[in-house]
N, C-alpha and C positions, 0 to 999 in steps of 0.2 A: 593497518588493522582498524576495523570498525566493529565495536563490540560494546556490551555492557558487562560490568564485572561486579558481582556481589551487590547488585542494585536493590536498594530498599527505598520506598517512597511512602510518606505519610501525609495526610491532609490536615493542616492546621490543628495540631494537638489531638488528632483523632487516631484511631488504631491504624496500624501499618497496612497499606494496601498491597504493596509488592514486597516479596520476601526473598532477599539474596538471589536475585536472578543473574545468571551468567549466560549470555547468549552472544554468539559471534555471527556477523553478517557478511563479511567480506570474502568468505570462501565459496559463496554461491551467488548466482545472479538473481534468483527469485526465491526469497525466503518467506515462509508463511508463519503467521502467529495465530494459533487456534485456541479457542476456549469458549465456554458457555458465557451467557450474560453474567457480569459481575466477576469475571475471572481476572480482570486487570489489563486487558488488551489496550483499551484507550488510554489508560494511565501510563502504560509502558510507552506508547507512541508519543504522548506528551513529554515524557522524560527524555526520550531519544532526541527530540528536536529542541530540547532546552526550555520548554514551556513550564516544566516542573523541575525543581532541583532536588536531587536525591537526599534523603536524610543520611544514608550511608551508601558506600559503593561509588561507582563512577561510570560515565559514558566515555568511551575512548574513540577518537577519530584521527586517522592518520598517525597512529601510535602515540597520540597526546591526549591527556584528559581534557574534557570539554571545558572551555573557558567561558564563564557566565557573565563576563563583562559585555556591555551592550554592543560595542564595536565588533568584538570577537564573535558573538552570537549572530550578528547580522551577516558576517562573512560566512560563517558555518552554514546558515540557512540558505545561502545561495548555492551550496553544493548538496545539502540534504534538505529536501522539501517535503511537505506533507499536504495531502489532499484529504480534508475531513469528510465524514459521511454525509453531512448536510452542506451542499454547495453554497447556500445562502450565508453560511458562516464566514466565507472568504471572498465573497463578491461584494464590492462596495460602490462601483460606478454604474451609471445607467446604460451606457453603450458598451457593447462587447469589446471593441477595439481599445477603448479608453481603459477598461478594467484590466485587460491582459497586459497593456503597455505600462501600467502605473509604476511597477517596481523598477523597470528600466529607466523611466524618466526620473524617478527619485534617486537613482544611482548616477545620473548625469550622462547617460549614453546619448550620443548624437542621433538625430532623427533617421539618418540613413541606416545605422546599425539597428535601431529599433524596428524600422520597416522590414529589414532583412530577416530579423528574428521572428517578427510577427508572421511574415509570409511562410517561413520554415515551419513554425508550429501550427499555423492554420492549415497548411497543406498536410502535415502529418496526421492531424486529427480530423481532417475533412470539414473544417469550419469556415472556409472562405465565404460561403454564402451568408453566414451569420455575422460577418465582420462589422457591419454598420447597424446591426439590429439592436433595439432596446432590450435590455436584460429581462424586463417584465413580460415580454412576449415569448420567452423561451420556455421549452418544456423542461421538466425535471432532469431528464437525461442530457439535454443540451447544456443545462447549467453545470452538470457534473463535468462535461467536457471543457467548459470554459474555466472551471476551477483547476483542472489539470493543466490547461494551456498557460494559466497565470503563473504556474510553478515551472513548467518546462521552458518558458521563455528565458529563464535565468540560466538555462543550460545546466541544470542540476545533474549531478552524478548519481544521486540516490533519490528515489521517490517512494514515500510512504503512502500507501493507499488504505484508508480506513473504510471498510465495507463498500468497495467500489461498485458492486452490482445491486446494492440494497435500493429498493424502490423502483427498479427498472422493469419494464415489460420485457418479454422474450427477445424482441428485436433490439431493444436498448442494451440488454445484457450481452447479446452477441456482439454488438458494436463495441462495448466496453472491453470484452475479451480480445477482440481484434486489435484495439488500441494498445492494450498491455503487451501483446505479442510484438507489435510494431516497435514499441519502446525497447523491448528486450533485444530485438534485432539490431537496433541502432546503438546498443551498448549501455543504455540506462539500466541500472540495477534497481530492483523493486523489493520492498518489504510490504507484505499484504496481510491485513487482518480482515477476516470474513467468516460469516456463518455458512457461506455457500461452499459446501464440501466438494461439489463437482468442479467448481472454479479452482479451488485450491489444489485439487488433484491434477487438473489439466495444466496449471501454470507453474506451480512451485517445485523447486528442486529439493528443498530441505524444510522441515517443519519443526516448530516448537509448540508444545501443548501446555497451556496454563490452566490451573484450577485454583480458584480462591487466592490468586496472587503468587502462587508457587509454580515452579517448573516441574511437571510430572513426567514428561517424555520429550524426546527429540530424536531426529533421524531422517534418513531419506524418505521421501513420500511413500514409496511402496512399503517400506518397513513399518512406518507409523500407521498407515491406513489399513494394513492387514491385521493389526492388533485390535480386534473388535472389543475385547474386554476392557482394555485401557481406555479406548474412546468412549465407551459407555460410562465408565467411571468418571470421565471428565465432562460428561453431559453432551457428547457429540455422536454423530452417526457416520457410517462409512459412505463414501461416494457410491453411486449406483453401479459403476463399472467394477468396483471392488466387490460389492455384494454379489453380482453375477458371477464373478470369478470364483468366489468361495462356495456359493450355493449350487452353481451349475457346472463347476469344474471346467470353465472356459479359460482360454489364455487371459492374462492380465493385460488388457488393452490400455494404451497410453491415453486415448481420448475417444470421443464419440465417433469421429470421422474414421479412425482406424477400425473401430468395432463394426461400423456399417460397411466398410470396404470388405472386411473379412466375411461378413454375412452374405454379401452379394456373390462373392466367389464360391 
């Protein structure tokens, strides 16, 4: 079981940010966390990976409450990794290969295993041409891929992605979506926070909606995105495919590719 139960988080004697959140992640492969700015999404992510300790409630992983001792957290984060919205927040070395391999070297892996994992991750993310490049010459989208690679090289079971398409041009956005689908195909489970409603509709199986630190709705993506009134109350919009479905009475297509295929026919 991987979940948060009655989770409450406060910042240093300030007002409570998260209010008794109970969310379960292990029953779906791609879970989405939606909410307007200030709804508590980033705080929730920080709590899930143990960067913030709850004032009440708990994080449960593999049926056990999260242990906040340093050694236990280090082990936990090898299985549950996070990629922050800004890649510069988790890139520390000047050369791509050095940055991605840092955690493995710190854990004492031998060089052959390090090289094997680097090859695997660089192939998965199509990063082999960047392997020896200085970080300073990479684009924003390339840096996002490097941040993902630095987590995946640990062979994480769960990947938390905070605004994975933010700041990307259309080509970069498409590449990021392709990467996420490849991760899902290889068995990695993802929890995504994003303002990109079309992304969330295309990728996620199950959604949780936050408003001002409280859970206001949850359910399968079709159920949640069809509730226009609830989404508006939470400061969110429907994906364009859902809007077309409701306004033009078309079938509810799963993605843009299916929509275009049916139009051609």
